[in-house]
C-alpha positions as CSV (number, residue, x, y, z in Angstrom):
1,M,37.8,32.6,-18.6
2,E,35.1,32.5,-16.3
3,K,31.9,30.6,-17.3
4,S,28.8,32.3,-17.5
5,K,25.6,31.9,-15.3
6,Q,24.0,30.0,-18.3
7,S,26.8,27.7,-18.8
8,L,27.2,26.9,-15.1
9,F,23.5,26.2,-14.9
10,A,23.3,24.1,-18.0
11,D,26.4,22.1,-16.6
12,L,24.3,21.7,-13.3
13,V,21.1,20.5,-15.1
14,A,23.0,18.0,-17.0
15,R,24.3,16.7,-13.8
16,A,21.0,16.7,-12.1
17,Q,19.5,14.6,-15.0
18,H,21.8,11.6,-14.1
19,C,21.2,11.8,-10.3
20,N,20.0,8.3,-8.8
21,L,20.3,8.8,-5.1
22,C,16.8,8.6,-4.1
23,P,15.5,5.0,-4.5
24,R,11.6,5.6,-4.6
25,M,12.4,8.3,-7.5
26,Q,14.3,6.2,-9.7
27,G,13.3,7.2,-13.3
28,R,11.0,10.4,-12.3
29,K,11.8,13.5,-14.2
30,K,14.2,16.0,-12.6
31,V,12.4,19.5,-13.0
32,L,15.4,21.8,-13.6
33,G,16.2,23.6,-16.7
34,P,15.1,26.7,-18.5
35,S,11.6,26.7,-17.3
36,N,12.6,27.3,-13.8
37,G,13.1,30.9,-14.6
38,N,15.4,34.0,-14.6
39,L,19.1,33.1,-13.5
40,N,19.2,37.1,-12.8
41,S,16.5,37.1,-10.5
42,P,16.6,38.8,-7.1
43,I,14.5,36.1,-5.6
44,V,14.5,32.2,-5.8
45,F,11.5,30.6,-4.5
46,I,11.8,26.9,-3.2
47,A,8.8,24.9,-3.1
48,E,8.7,21.3,-1.7
49,A,8.6,19.1,-4.7
50,P,7.2,18.8,-8.3
51,G,3.6,17.8,-8.0
52,R,2.5,14.7,-10.2
53,L,-0.3,16.8,-11.8
54,G,1.7,19.9,-12.4
55,A,5.5,20.3,-12.5
56,D,6.2,16.6,-13.0
57,K,3.7,16.6,-15.7
58,F,4.7,19.8,-17.3
59,G,8.3,20.3,-16.3
60,V,7.7,23.6,-15.0
61,P,7.7,24.2,-11.2
62,L,4.7,25.3,-9.6
63,Y,2.6,25.1,-12.8
64,G,-0.5,23.4,-13.9
65,D,-2.0,22.1,-10.7
66,Q,-4.0,23.7,-8.2
67,T,-1.0,24.6,-6.4
68,G,0.7,26.2,-9.3
69,R,-2.5,28.2,-9.8
70,N,-2.4,29.5,-6.2
71,F,1.3,30.5,-6.6
72,E,0.5,32.3,-9.7
73,S,-2.4,34.2,-7.8
74,L,-0.2,35.3,-5.2
75,I,2.8,36.6,-7.2
76,A,0.0,38.3,-9.5
77,S,-1.7,39.9,-6.5
78,A,1.6,41.5,-5.2
79,G,2.7,42.5,-8.9
80,L,5.5,39.9,-9.3
81,D,5.9,38.7,-13.0
82,R,6.8,34.9,-13.3
83,E,9.3,35.6,-16.1
84,S,11.5,37.8,-13.6
85,L,11.5,35.0,-10.9
86,F,13.5,31.7,-10.2
87,I,11.7,28.9,-9.0
88,T,12.9,25.2,-7.8
89,N,12.0,22.8,-5.3
90,A,13.5,21.1,-2.0
91,V,13.7,18.1,-4.2
92,L,14.0,17.8,-7.9
93,C,11.8,14.8,-8.5
94,N,8.1,13.9,-7.6
95,P,7.9,11.8,-4.5
96,R,4.9,9.4,-4.4
97,T,3.3,6.9,-2.0
98,P,2.9,3.3,-3.0
99,L,-0.6,4.2,-4.4
100,G,0.9,6.9,-6.7
101,N,-0.2,10.0,-4.7
102,N,2.1,12.8,-4.2
103,D,4.0,12.5,-1.1
104,T,6.1,14.6,1.2
105,P,9.9,14.3,0.7
106,M,11.8,12.3,3.3
107,L,14.6,14.3,5.0
108,S,17.2,11.9,3.3
109,E,15.7,12.9,-0.1
110,I,15.8,16.5,0.8
111,C,19.7,16.3,2.1
112,N,20.2,14.1,-1.2
113,C,19.0,17.2,-3.2
114,S,20.5,19.8,-1.1
115,G,23.9,20.0,-3.1
116,Y,21.8,21.0,-6.1
117,L,20.0,23.9,-4.3
118,R,23.1,25.2,-3.0
119,Q,24.7,25.4,-6.5
120,I,21.5,26.9,-7.8
121,L,21.8,29.8,-5.0
122,E,25.4,30.3,-5.9
123,I,24.7,30.6,-9.6
124,V,21.5,32.8,-9.3
125,R,23.0,34.8,-6.3
126,P,19.7,36.0,-5.3
127,K,19.1,39.0,-2.8
128,Y,16.2,37.0,-1.2
129,V,15.7,33.3,-0.8
130,V,11.9,32.4,-0.3
131,P,11.1,29.0,1.3
132,L,7.8,28.0,0.8
133,G,6.9,25.6,3.7
134,A,8.7,23.5,6.0
135,A,10.3,21.0,3.6
136,A,11.9,24.1,1.9
137,L,13.1,25.4,5.1
138,A,14.4,22.0,5.8
139,S,16.4,21.9,2.3
140,L,18.2,25.2,3.6
141,N,18.9,23.6,6.7
142,A,20.6,20.8,5.3
143,I,23.1,23.3,3.4
144,K,23.7,25.4,6.5
145,P,21.5,25.3,10.0
146,H,19.6,28.5,10.4
147,G,17.1,27.9,13.4
148,I,14.2,29.2,11.7
149,R,10.7,27.8,12.4
150,L,8.0,28.4,9.8
151,S,5.2,29.2,12.4
152,A,7.2,31.9,14.3
153,G,9.1,33.0,11.1
154,V,6.6,33.5,8.2
155,G,6.7,36.8,6.5
156,K,10.1,38.0,8.4
157,V,13.4,38.2,7.1
158,F,16.4,36.4,8.2
159,P,20.2,36.5,7.3
160,W,21.6,33.3,6.1
161,R,25.0,32.7,4.1
162,G,25.0,36.0,2.5
163,Y,21.1,36.0,1.4
164,L,18.0,37.2,3.1
165,V,15.5,34.4,4.0
166,Y,11.9,35.4,3.7
167,P,9.7,32.2,4.8
168,L,6.5,31.7,3.4
169,F,3.6,29.1,3.6
170,H,3.4,26.6,0.8
171,P,0.6,27.7,-1.8
172,G,-0.9,24.1,-1.5
173,P,-4.7,24.1,-0.9
174,R,-4.3,22.8,2.7
175,A,-1.8,25.5,3.7
176,F,-4.8,28.2,3.4
177,V,-6.1,26.5,6.4
178,R,-3.1,27.5,8.6
179,R,-2.7,31.0,6.8
180,T,-5.5,32.4,4.7
181,K,-5.3,33.4,1.0
182,A,-5.5,36.9,2.5
183,Q,-2.7,36.5,4.7
184,Q,-0.6,35.0,2.1
185,M,-1.5,37.8,-0.3
186,E,-0.2,40.3,2.3
187,D,2.9,38.3,3.0
188,Y,3.8,38.4,-1.2
189,R,2.7,42.3,-1.2
190,V,5.5,42.9,1.8
191,L,8.0,40.9,-0.5
192,A,7.3,43.0,-3.5
193,Q,7.6,45.9,-1.2
194,L,11.2,44.7,0.0
195,L,12.4,44.3,-3.8
196,C,11.4,47.8,-4.4
197,E,13.7,48.8,-1.7
198,L,16.6,47.1,-3.3
């Protein structure tokens, strides 16, 4: 008998909780579980990593810190409902600097987590995969090379492994310097329109 999505996802979550591949993330919480969202979502959003003041603290991706608030504002502006989405990260644990601040995940850490991301996509089977920023694009590239560059590809649709990839900027405060909030809101509205055409 074929396993349900819920059963497959529960198995994946259990395996992820025992992962210890990344030395600087030993003992960190793996942000993967029911709080990631809807297993039947037509979209999987992939952020960079759980933030220490947000997802690492609350166990909910893109929630509880300024980046999470920006993301919720962006999806709300497009009429998207968080409960209907699935949200994950390029790496499932919070990478930190020696001083304890958030850090960008290393490529080796992204590669270590890429198997979990591949399995998430295989379970959810979304129509659209939405990488939020360069680290998220790198996580897809670790599964299968795609040749997409964020600066040239933002807001465009690319076929990849049977999915449609729609790259967006990360919703962190610094990203609004490179792509304004108004531009990002328009990117999310276009995504919502693409969903209406399914």
